[in-house]
C-alpha positions, 0 to 999 in steps of 0.5 A: 889861592889861584884867582880862578878859584877865588872867583868860583868861591865868591861868584854870584851866578849871573847867568844861564843854563837849561836842560834838554833831552829825551827820557832815555839819556846817559849821564855823560858830558862831552870832552873839551879839547885843550890842544892849542890851535895850530895857526891861531896864536891869540893875545888879549888887548884891553880896549876900554877900562873903568866900566862898572859891571858891564852886561851888554855890548851893541855895535852901531857901526864899525867904530861906534858902540853902546855899553850897558852897565848893570846899574842902569846906564848906557854909554856911547863909545867911538873909537874906544873913547867915551863920548857920552852917557846915551841913557841913564835910568839907574834910579829905576833899575833894581840891582840885586842878585842877578837883577839890573840892566840886562840887555839892549838893542838898537834898531834903525828906522831911518838914517837918523832915527832908530828904536832902542830896546832895553830889558832890565829889573824894575826897582819899584813898586814890585820886582819885575823884569821889563822890556821898554822901548825909546825912540832915538832921534839924531843920536839922542834918546827921546825920553818922552817916547818911552813905551813899556812892551812887556813885564814879567814878575820876578819872584826870586830875583835870580834867573832872569834870562836877559838877551834881546835879539832881532830876526831878519824880518824885524821881529823881536826875541827875548830869553827869560829865566825860570823865575829863580830860587833853585830847582825851579820850585814851582816848575815854571819852565815846563808850564806853557801858561806862563812866560818863565824859562822861555824864548819869546817872540814879539811880532812887530806889525808892519815893523812899525817900531814907532807905534809899539805898545804892550805886546803879547809874545809867542813862546818859541821854546821852553824848558830853560833854566836861565838862558842868559845869552843866545844868538840867532845865526842867519847864515846857518839858520840856527838858534843857539842857546847857552843855558846855565845849569843847576848843580852839575851841568852847563849846556849848549842847545842848537835848533833850526831857525826860520823866522817865517814859520808860524809858531803853533803849540805842537812845534814849540821846542822843549829843552827839558828843564827841570825834568833834566839838567843837561843830560842828567835826570833832575825831576823826570816826573815833570815830563811825560813819556809823550813829550819830545825833548830837545837834547843839548849838543854839548854839556860840561860839568861843574868840574870845568865851570859853573855858569856858561856865557853864550856868545856868537858864531865867528865869521872872520879871518881866524881859520881855526875859529871860522863858522864856530860858535864861541862861548865862555864860562863866568866862573873859569874865564876860558874861551871855547869854540863849538864846531856846529858840524860835529859838536866838538869843543876846543878851548882856545884861550884862558883868562882870569876874567869873570866874563859877562858877555862874549861878542863877535862884533858888528860883522861877526869878525871880532872876539870881544868880551867884558871882564865884569869884575875889572870893568873892561872891554877886551879884544882877542886878536892874532899875535903879530 
């Protein structure tokens, strides 16, 4: 049996999809172009080995980066060599189903100090996903500075979302899943009175990360199933969300993004889950005729994959990929580019990896991914 098919059979769906559309949508998916790029001849190069189920990658500078692992530790690398364990809270992290250490973000406050944000599943006393902060002084995490910013109960231990992002104004964003099980049984994602199945914004007063305490977020978007990875692309002013589907479809959603706009309830984006899965009706009675739903720009069926992993917009020297949104699928390991001007998708590389994270690095000019099963950080480069 082919490795990809084995992965499909054994996979524990880590990640993401959601749904979005208006009430009169056709049951279609878009075609993926598999014609090779004209000028780009990609090759894979393994940069780091011996990782344990890596989930998130954060670049501090061109040569220095952090790796988050599911079990609850963060490793510091320089020039692709392990320097030290940056933080280890594995005794506090619940690793079960899709829970674990899900996302990290480091925000500099001075030349020597910064704030580390982590999003993870709690081990006890009850199952939550938690957003905590630590102060980092002279590249050392101050454990005594820890603050819990936000907690969300997780009734079913799957569909936890898990992406932390920062906008240009220094405010924080977090994606959350619908609370889990299958089919969003309590219809949490459509309920604006909770924080499941949402993109949340945390306004940081005066951008004072040292004074952070618990924060009540605003809801920027809802109607999401499991937005494991999303990105804010500052150059195009787009928020791009890859949302993991239920039984049939994976989807990519794109909305205009302006951090200056004040969020009010009438302007919150609704991506439609569980009323729709991608462009297909799932439980349409859960949305009313007067609701304006955002339709995905691209969907693909479970004949192609089964758990989309979002990436970033690439802005580097590879012309065929420049200004395109890169994404992959945890089940099939293929890499895709989405042209944001016409929503056409091209497959540009095939792997046999279960990819948990796809990144374009510090300056959006690299193509990097984690092979979750093999525990590797891999770069895709132009062949010599």
